[in-house]
N, C-alpha and C positions, 0 to 999 in steps of 0.2 A: 262724541258721539248725539247722538238724537235720543231722547227718552225713551223709544221705541226700541232703540239700536242696544241700551242699555240694558232693559228689561230682557231681551232675546237672548243676549249673552248671560244675563244672571240665569235665566231658567236653563238655559242647557248647560251650566256648570253644574245647577243642582241637581239636575239628571242624571250629569255624569256621577255626582257624588252618592245617588240611590244606586248606583249599578255597583253590583259586587267587584270588586279588583284593587290595584293599588295605583293610586291616579298621583301625578305630579302635582306639586301646590305651591303656592307663594307664600303661607303660613301656617304653621300648627300652633297647638296651644294644648293643655291638660296633659293628657297620658302622652307621652311623648318615647320612642325609644331614640337613644342618641349615639352614635359611635362614637369609639374612644378616639377616631381618626378627627372627628368634629373638635374633640375639646382640644387635641394637642394643635389643632388649625387655630386656635383660639375662640371658638364661640363658646358665649357664655349667658348668663341671665342679668349681669352687671346694666346699669341703665346708660342709654348713650347720651351726654349732657344735652347735645344741639338737638335733641329730639323731642317733643313735647306728645307722641303718643303714649296713652295709658294703658300700665302691664307689662311686667317684665317680660311675657312671650313676643310681644310684639318686638323688641328687641334684640331679643333671640334669634328670632327669625331674619331680622334685618342683618344683623353680624353673619347667620351663616348664608344668605345670599350674595352680602359684600364680598365675601369670600369664595365663592364658586361651590359652595356646598347643596347640593339639590333636597328639595325635603319634601316626601310624598305620604299621602293619606289610606290605612289598608281600609276599605269598605265591606268587607267581607263579612265583619259581625259589627253592628250598630252600638255606638255607647251614648250615654246619658249622662251629662254631666251636672252633677252635684254641686252647684258652687255657693248656695246660700242654702237657709234651714228650709225657705220657701219650695225649694225644688223637690224636696222628699214626697211633697203632695202628689207630684204627677208620676213619681219614679215606678209605681204598682201599673199605672196606666201604660207607659211605657213600656214595661215587661208583658204585660197582656197584647199590647200591639204588634209586638214583637216575637208572640209567641215563644216567650221565655219565662211569662208568669208562674207564681203556684201550681203544681199539678201539670206543666206541659212538660214536652218532652221535646228538645232539639235535636232536630235532624242533624245525621253527622253520617261520616264514613271516612273509613281508611283513605289514608293522604297515599296520593299515588304520584310519585315525581318519578317525571321523565330524566333519564342520565344518556347525555350523547359526547361522542367525540366527532369532530369536524373537521376539514380542512379544504377550503376552496370551493363549497356546495354549491353558491348561488345561483350558477346558472346551470344546474343539474336539478337532483328531485328535491332538495332542502323546503322550499317554500309548500311542496303538495304534500311531504311528511307531516310537516307542523299543521298546515289546516286541517288535516284528516285528524290529529290526535289531541287537537287543544279541546278539545269538546268533553273529554273527559281525563285531562292531566290536572294535578293541582298546584305542580309549581315545576320548573325545570333547571338542572344545573348542566350546562354545555361547555366542556373543553373546547376553545378555538386552538387550534394544534398550527398554530404558524399563518393563518389567513393571510393573503394577500388583496383580498375581494372582498367583499358587502356583507359576508356570511354572517357575520356577527348582526349587522346593522336587518337582516332580513329576519334572523330570530326574536329580535325584541319588536320588530313592526307587526309580524303574524301573531306573536303570542301576548300582545298588547291587553292589559289586564290581569295577566297572568306572573305570580312573581315568578321574575326568570334570574339566574346568577350566572354570568358568564365571566370563563375564566379565560385569559389569552395565554399562551406561549407565544413569546416573540419570535424564538426557534423552534421548530416541530421536534416533537421528541419521539417520532413516530418508528425510528432507526432502532429506536430502544423501546420497544411495545409492551414489555413489561413494567417500565416506569412508567409509561404514558396510562397505563391500565389503573396501577395503584394510585396514580394522581386522579383519576376520573374516581374512583372508589371511594378514596378519603374526601374530596372536595363533595360526593354525593351524600355519604351518611352524616356531613355534619347538619345537613337542615333537618335530620330526625325523622325520614321516610319513614310511612308503615308497609308500603311495597315500590319497587323499583322497577320501572318499564326501562331496560336497556335496550336503547334502540340507534341503530344508523342513520344516517343521514340519507340513504336511499332504499329504507327499508317502510312498509303498510303492511296494515291488516286487511282482511277480509271485511267486507260490512258487519257481519254479525257480531266480530270482537266489539266494536264501539256501543253495540246493544247490550252486551253481555258482561263487558268487563268489571260494571261495580258488583254483578252479584257473583261473581266469580272469586273477586278478592274480599268480599264482605263473608262468604264462606271458609 
């Protein structure tokens, strides 16, 4: 690539990192949440002998990528990396810049979690439903009950930037709806929601709901 193309791609990446959301990245460092699955697969911080990269985080991330384990960064809350004593000088400036300094109040609201069961909804109303609600949900827990279409991919596409967890049933459980709904409830409460929006894949609210939902759940 030319220098101009490299700079354009770099600036695009920086803009993405400044957008609150969960973004797939090629490497991580410092504060990292690591799944048990990754450890069992062999990811660790040990140095890879034939690589000259400095820093154990680099070797950790290379191992993860080689093993097919994806890495993501959550930019909903900014972080300040205090690596050496000299970094302490910039800490208060960072807190002030992010409105989290002494005496400030961090804006927050109750977490609203979408809970949904779907099956083969991609050609019906699923996309419209998700486009309507993505403006006010904080995360989504979706049971894909044996879909044979691309319903799950539609969810990930439309809700990009919002934490989404999709649980796939290879065989539909709808013939035993009690068990299916138990599964939906169990998976949803794992995320510790403050409020649950239980919605079917063909339901939308009137426009006023979008404007008032935050006030409703805050009250």
